[in-house]
C-alpha positions in Angstrom: 0.1 0.3 0.5 1.1 3.5 -0.3 0.5 6.8 -0.1 -1.3 9.8 -2.1 0.8 13.2 -1.8 -1.3 16.3 -1.7 0.8 20.4 -2.4 -0.9 24.0 -2.1 0.8 25.8 -4.4 0.8 29.5 -4.8 3.9 30.8 -7.3 6.1 28.0 -6.2 8.3 27.4 -9.4 11.1 28.2 -7.2 10.4 25.6 -5.0 8.2 23.0 -6.4 10.7 20.9 -8.5 13.2 20.1 -5.6 10.0 18.9 -3.4 8.7 17.0 -6.7 11.6 15.4 -6.6 12.0 13.6 -3.5 8.7 12.8 -3.9 8.9 10.4 -7.5 8.4 7.5 -5.5 4.2 8.4 -5.3 2.1 7.3 -8.5 -0.9 9.9 -6.8 0.3 13.3 -6.8 -2.0 16.7 -6.1 -1.7 19.9 -6.6 -4.1 22.2 -5.4 -3.0 25.5 -7.0 -4.2 29.2 -5.8 -3.8 30.8 -9.6 0.0 31.4 -9.7 1.2 33.6 -12.4 4.4 31.7 -12.8 5.3 28.2 -13.9 4.3 26.0 -11.1 1.2 24.4 -12.8 3.6 23.7 -16.0 6.0 22.1 -13.7 3.5 20.1 -11.4 2.0 18.9 -14.7 5.2 18.0 -16.3 5.9 15.7 -13.3 2.7 14.0 -13.6 0.8 16.2 -10.8 -3.0 16.4 -11.1 -3.8 19.7 -11.1 -6.5 21.3 -9.2 -7.5 25.2 -9.1 -9.0 27.3 -6.4 -9.1 30.9 -5.2 -7.1 31.4 -1.9 -9.2 31.7 0.6 -7.4 30.6 3.8 -5.2 27.9 4.6 -7.5 26.2 6.8 -10.3 26.0 4.2 -7.9 25.4 2.1 -6.2 22.2 3.1 -10.1 21.1 4.1 -10.9 21.1 0.7 -7.8 19.6 -0.6 -8.6 16.6 2.1 -12.2 16.6 1.8 -13.0 17.3 -2.0 -10.5 15.6 -3.7 -10.4 12.1 -4.5 -7.4 9.9 -3.7 -6.0 6.6 -5.0 -4.8 5.5 -1.2 -5.8 6.5 2.2 -3.5 8.0 3.6 -2.6 12.0 2.6 0.9 13.6 2.6 0.5 16.9 3.0 3.9 18.6 2.3 4.5 22.5 1.5 6.4 23.1 -1.7 9.3 24.2 0.3 9.7 20.9 2.3 11.8 18.1 1.2 10.9 14.6 2.0 13.9 12.4 2.9 13.8 8.7 2.2 13.8 8.1 6.3 10.5 9.9 6.2 9.3 8.3 3.0 10.1 4.7 4.3 8.2 5.6 7.4 5.5 6.7 6.2 5.0 3.8 3.6 5.4 1.1 6.6 2.1 3.3 8.1 0.1 3.0 5.1 1.0 -0.6 5.3 -0.7 -1.4 8.2 -4.7 -1.6 8.0 -4.9 -1.6 12.0 -3.5 2.1 12.7 -6.3 4.1 14.5 -4.5 7.1 13.9 -6.2 10.1 12.2 -3.1 11.9 11.1 0.5 12.3 11.9 2.7 15.3 13.3 6.0 15.5 11.6 8.9 17.4 12.9 10.7 19.5 11.0 14.7 21.2 10.3 14.2 24.3 10.1 16.9 26.0 7.2 18.5 29.4 7.0 21.1 30.6 5.3 22.4 27.3 5.2 22.7 25.7 8.4 19.8 24.2 10.3 19.1 26.5 13.2 17.8 24.0 15.7 17.5 25.9 19.3 16.1 29.3 17.1 13.5 27.0 15.6 12.0 26.0 18.6 13.0 22.4 17.6 11.0 20.1 18.0 8.1 21.4 16.5 5.2 18.5 15.8 3.3 20.0 12.5 0.1 17.4 11.2 1.5 16.3 7.8 0.0 12.6 7.2 -4.0 12.4 7.0 -6.6 10.0 7.1 -9.2 12.1 5.3 -12.1 10.4 5.7 -11.0 10.7 10.1 -10.8 14.3 9.6 -13.2 16.7 10.8 -11.1 20.7 10.1 -8.9 22.6 11.5 -9.2 25.4 14.1 -7.1 29.2 13.8 -6.5 30.6 10.5 -2.7 30.1 10.6 -0.4 27.7 12.9 -3.3 25.4 12.3 -4.9 22.6 15.0 -6.3 19.5 13.5 -9.7 17.9 14.4 -9.6 14.4 13.8 -12.1 11.3 14.6 -9.0 9.4 15.8 -5.9 9.7 17.8 -3.0 11.8 16.6 0.3 9.9 16.0 4.2 11.1 16.0 6.6 10.1 13.2 10.3 9.7 14.3 11.7 11.0 11.2 11.8 14.6 9.8 11.1 16.7 7.0 14.0 19.6 5.8 11.9 23.2 5.7 13.3 26.0 3.4 11.6 28.6 4.2 13.8 31.5 2.8 14.0 30.0 -0.6 12.0 32.4 -2.3 14.3 35.4 -0.6 13.2 37.5 2.1 10.4 39.6 0.4 8.4 36.7 0.2 9.6 36.1 3.9 8.1 39.1 5.1 5.2 38.9 2.5 3.9 35.8 3.8 4.5 37.0 8.1 2.7 40.5 6.7 -0.7 38.0 6.3 0.0 35.6 8.8 0.3 38.7 11.4 -3.2 40.1 10.5 -4.4 37.0 11.3 -2.6 36.7 14.8 -3.4 40.6 15.4 -7.3 39.6 15.1 -6.7 36.6 17.8 -4.7 38.8 19.8 -7.4 41.2 20.2 -10.2 38.7 21.1 -7.4 37.4 24.0 -7.0 40.6 25.0 -10.8 41.6 25.1 -11.7 38.5 27.0 -8.6 38.1 29.1 -8.0 34.5 28.3 -4.7 32.3 29.6 -4.9 29.0 29.2 -2.5 28.5 32.3 -3.4 24.3 32.1 -1.3 24.3 28.4 1.1 26.5 29.4 2.4 24.1 31.9 1.7 20.8 29.9 3.8 18.2 29.3 2.9 17.8 25.5 5.4 20.1 23.5 2.8 21.0 21.0 0.1 21.6 23.6 2.7 23.6 25.9 3.6 25.8 22.6 0.2 26.7 22.2 -0.2 27.9 25.7 2.3 30.3 25.7 1.5 31.6 22.5 -1.5 32.3 23.8 0.0 33.7 27.0 2.6 35.9 24.9 -0.4 38.2 23.9 -0.6 39.6 27.7 2.8 39.9 27.4 4.3 43.8 27.7 7.0 44.6 25.2 6.3 41.5 23.3 8.6 42.0 20.2 11.4 42.1 22.5 10.6 39.5 24.9 10.1 37.1 21.9 13.9 38.1 21.3 15.1 37.5 25.0 13.4 34.0 25.2 14.2 32.5 21.5 17.9 34.1 21.8 18.6 33.7 25.0 16.5 31.2 27.5 16.4 28.8 24.2 19.8 28.9 23.3 19.0 30.8 20.1 23.0 32.3 20.3 24.1 28.5 19.8 23.2 28.7 16.1 26.0 30.9 15.5 25.0 34.5 13.1 22.2 32.8 11.5 20.2 31.8 14.9 20.9 35.8 16.0 19.3 37.0 12.5 16.6 34.5 12.4 15.4 35.6 16.0 15.6 39.2 15.1 13.3 38.2 12.4 10.5 36.9 14.8 10.4 39.8 16.9 9.9 41.8 13.8 7.5 39.1 13.0 5.9 40.0 16.6 6.0 43.7 16.8 3.9 43.5 13.4 1.3 41.8 15.4 1.6 44.3 18.0 0.9 47.4 16.1 -2.1 45.4 14.1 -3.6 44.7 17.3 -3.4 48.2 18.5 -4.5 49.3 15.2 -8.2 46.6 15.6 -8.2 48.0 19.3 -8.1 51.7 18.6 -10.8 51.1 15.4 -13.2 49.5 18.2 -13.3 52.4 20.0 -13.8 54.5 17.1 -10.4 56.1 17.6 -8.0 56.9 14.5 -4.9 55.4 13.7 
């Protein structure tokens, strides 16, 4: 038994060839494209992928569409991003799961190695971060949040031992800033709600599960003064980002800049709610 693959794309001609090259073992690749204006669709079709196009209206709705509206050849669907590389160890582990019809899981989380300026930034990227990537579509109920999705399934979730490799800066700094400009708008909306409701999930903050604890810390950070500075101090010093060398320093600065984008957009939203000028 093999597995199917689904990739969500928008102008990914720079990343898609390398991603597809590590998926050559799969005979059922689907690309859900958000009307790219570059050669993304051409590259996908040349590799034998089935291409569907759908206007992008949010990551959670796009992924749910991919899992619920597309007919796949196999019960399990692996969903890498176009800037992710799938090593052979991860491939073999996923195929072993697909070959076992008794598996009760609805989806699996996978760790990743985040690359920046030619180096795995292990400490600065909050390793290990566990991302849902392997799904049983018939057991998936949906996703929470607009970014950094939380998956809801009918069965338990599992974890794989192997990693995928994430090259999130392949398209350049402008693309990184463009993406995080979009993300920060969604995060600002969630922050405004959390501040209004004075919501701090202390149970999640002290959870023994890394992904739950990270979720709780994220919510807690919405209530911390000097949020951008606090993020840099936490990542660079408390999480030992300095051990990642020059790459770690610059990456932590980028994360702090992202947090400041959220802070200033949250201030804008709250002022508009009170009818004040921006």
